[in-house]
C-alpha positions in Angstrom: 4.6 16.1 -11.8 8.3 15.5 -12.6 9.0 15.1 -16.3 11.4 12.1 -15.6 8.6 10.0 -14.1 8.9 6.5 -15.5 5.3 5.5 -15.0 2.0 6.9 -16.4 -1.5 7.9 -15.3 -4.1 5.4 -16.2 -7.8 4.9 -15.8 -9.0 2.1 -13.5 -12.5 1.1 -14.6 -15.2 0.0 -12.3 -18.9 -0.3 -13.0 -21.7 0.0 -10.4 -24.8 -2.1 -10.3 -26.5 -0.1 -13.0 -23.5 -0.3 -15.4 -22.3 3.3 -14.7 -18.5 4.0 -14.5 -17.5 4.6 -11.0 -13.7 4.1 -11.6 -10.8 6.2 -10.6 -7.4 7.0 -12.0 -4.1 5.6 -10.9 -0.5 5.6 -11.5 1.1 2.6 -13.1 4.9 1.8 -13.3 6.5 -1.0 -15.3 9.9 -2.6 -14.7 12.6 -2.3 -17.3 12.1 -5.9 -18.3 8.5 -5.1 -19.3 6.9 -7.6 -17.0 6.9 -8.8 -13.5 4.6 -9.7 -10.5 1.8 -7.1 -9.8 1.8 -4.9 -6.6 -1.0 -2.6 -5.5 0.4 0.5 -3.7 -1.9 2.3 -1.3 -1.5 5.9 -0.5 -1.1 7.8 2.8 -3.7 10.2 4.0 -2.2 12.9 1.7 -3.7 11.3 -1.4 -2.0 10.1 -4.6 0.9 12.5 -4.3 4.2 12.4 -6.1 5.9 10.5 -3.2 3.5 7.6 -3.9 4.3 7.7 -7.6 7.9 7.6 -6.8 7.3 4.6 -4.5 5.7 2.9 -7.6 8.7 3.8 -9.9 11.2 2.6 -7.3 9.3 -0.7 -6.8 9.3 -1.2 -10.6 12.9 -0.3 -10.9 14.4 -2.0 -7.8 11.8 -4.8 -7.3 11.0 -5.7 -10.9 7.3 -5.5 -10.2 4.4 -3.8 -12.0 3.2 -1.3 -9.5 -0.2 0.3 -9.5 -1.4 3.0 -7.1 -5.1 3.9 -7.3 -6.3 7.4 -6.4 -8.6 6.8 -3.4 -9.5 10.5 -3.1 -10.5 10.8 -6.8 -8.4 13.8 -7.8 -7.8 15.5 -4.5 -4.5 15.6 -2.6 -2.9 17.9 -0.1 0.2 18.8 1.8 -1.7 20.2 4.8 -2.1 17.9 7.8 -5.5 19.3 8.8 -6.8 18.9 5.2 -5.3 15.4 5.1 -7.1 14.5 8.4 -10.4 15.8 6.8 -9.9 13.8 3.7 -9.1 10.6 5.6 -12.1 11.1 7.9 -14.3 11.7 4.8 -13.0 8.6 3.0 -15.9 6.1 2.4 -14.3 2.8 3.3 -16.8 0.8 1.1 -16.0 2.9 -1.9 -12.2 2.7 -1.2 -12.6 -1.1 -1.0 -14.3 -1.2 -4.4 -11.6 1.0 -5.8 -8.9 -1.3 -4.5 -10.6 -4.4 -5.7 -10.8 -2.8 -9.1 -7.1 -2.2 -8.9 -6.5 -5.8 -8.1 -8.6 -6.9 -11.1 -6.8 -4.3 -13.3 -3.4 -5.8 -12.4 -4.5 -9.4 -12.8 -5.9 -8.6 -16.3 -2.7 -6.6 -17.4 -0.5 -8.2 -20.0 2.7 -7.1 -18.2 1.8 -8.9 -14.9 3.3 -12.4 -14.3 2.3 -14.8 -11.7 -0.9 -15.9 -9.9 -0.4 -13.8 -6.8 -0.2 -10.0 -6.3 1.5 -8.0 -3.6 0.0 -5.1 -1.7 2.0 -2.3 -0.1 0.5 0.4 2.0 1.7 3.4 4.1 -0.1 5.0 7.0 -3.8 4.5 6.5 -2.8 2.6 3.4 -1.1 -0.1 5.6 -4.3 -1.0 7.3 -6.2 -0.9 4.0 -3.5 -3.3 2.5 -4.5 -5.8 5.1 -8.1 -5.3 4.5 -7.7 -5.6 0.8 -5.7 -8.9 1.1 -8.4 -10.2 3.5 -11.0 -9.6 0.8 -9.0 -11.1 -2.1 -7.2 -14.4 -2.0 -5.2 -13.4 -5.1 -3.0 -11.2 -2.9 -0.1 -13.3 -1.6 2.1 -10.7 0.1 1.3 -7.6 2.2 3.7 -4.9 3.4 2.1 -2.8 6.1 4.1 0.4 6.6 3.0 1.9 10.0 -0.6 1.4 9.2 -3.5 1.8 11.6 -7.2 3.0 11.1 -9.3 2.7 14.3 -12.5 2.7 12.3 -11.4 -0.2 10.1 -11.9 -3.6 11.7 -10.1 -6.5 10.0 -11.8 -9.9 9.2 -8.8 -12.1 9.0 -10.7 -15.2 7.9 -10.0 -14.6 4.2 -6.4 -13.5 4.6 -4.0 -15.9 2.9 -1.2 -13.4 2.3 2.1 -13.4 4.2 2.4 -10.1 6.1 5.5 -8.0 6.7 5.1 -5.2 9.1 7.2 -2.0 9.1 6.6 0.1 12.2 8.3 2.8 14.2 9.0 2.9 18.0 7.9 6.6 18.4 4.6 6.4 16.5 1.6 7.9 18.1 -0.7 6.6 15.3 0.5 2.9 15.5 2.3 2.7 18.9 4.3 -0.5 19.7 1.5 -1.8 22.0 -1.0 -1.6 19.1 1.5 -3.2 16.8 2.0 -6.1 19.2 -1.7 -6.6 19.4 -1.9 -6.8 15.6 0.9 -9.3 15.5 -0.7 -11.4 18.1 -4.0 -11.3 16.4 -2.5 -12.4 13.1 -0.5 -15.2 14.7 -3.5 -16.4 16.6 -5.4 -16.6 13.4 -2.7 -18.8 11.9 -1.2 -16.2 9.6 2.4 -15.9 8.5 3.7 -12.6 9.8 6.9 -10.8 10.6 7.0 -7.4 12.2 9.9 -5.1 12.6 9.5 -2.1 15.0 12.3 0.2 14.1 13.9 2.0 17.1 14.4 5.8 17.4 12.1 6.8 14.4 8.7 8.2 14.0 5.5 7.6 11.9 6.3 8.1 8.2 10.0 7.7 8.6 10.1 6.2 5.1 8.7 9.3 3.4 11.5 11.3 2.0 9.2 14.2 1.1 8.8 14.9 4.8 12.1 15.8 6.3 10.7 16.2 9.7 10.0 12.5 10.0 12.2 11.0 7.3 15.1 8.8 8.5 17.4 7.9 5.6 19.2 5.0 7.1 16.3 3.3 8.7 14.2 3.9 5.6 16.8 2.2 3.3 16.9 -0.8 5.7 13.2 -1.1 5.7 12.9 -0.6 2.0 15.5 -3.4 1.4 13.7 -5.8 3.7 10.4 -5.0 2.0 11.9 -5.7 -1.5 13.3 -9.0 -0.3 10.1 -10.0 1.2 8.0 -9.3 -1.9 10.6 -11.2 -4.1 10.5 -14.2 -1.8 6.7 -14.3 -1.8 5.9 -13.3 -5.4 8.9 -14.8 -7.2 
């Protein structure tokens, strides 16, 4: 990990039905002011890698939020796409949901977190998990879904009260425009507030500057600025 990282590794406690600790670790970054709205950041299929830590730091620095990214793989991460696919396929969604719920409660109980509502920002598989997490917890008031799609995670939108901002790519085999339009239509039909941008000429993971083969600097900056503005508007 880089020595100039502004956040810190923390433990996110969670007890099972028998009182045993089944928590995970996470990365927490605070704004310079010392307090702000809370935002859960959800990893891509690579795990809790430095890129996600840097997202937390940047959200804290530029968005003024308290950003927490839980480690859904419990200590495992990779840079190999084949291994990442195996890790994603092996992710137990009920366990991930419990880890994310614990992260919501950890932020809500943190002294540095202001406001009654949290944000949730996810990338890749984390984008769909962000929508799922908000559907399960009414204390989440804003979701930023960055090119998220998981075919094995069906959303129950009845509990979703958050506004949704979608960041997608035109040339994305994982979440192609037709799938994005279906999601947007489903959200609107359910009476949810949603705004979706499908950015032209870019690929899946175009915001990930650790992947030069997909990263697009100008489009990433545009999507980042819009996401920050959305979180500020919804969370205060």
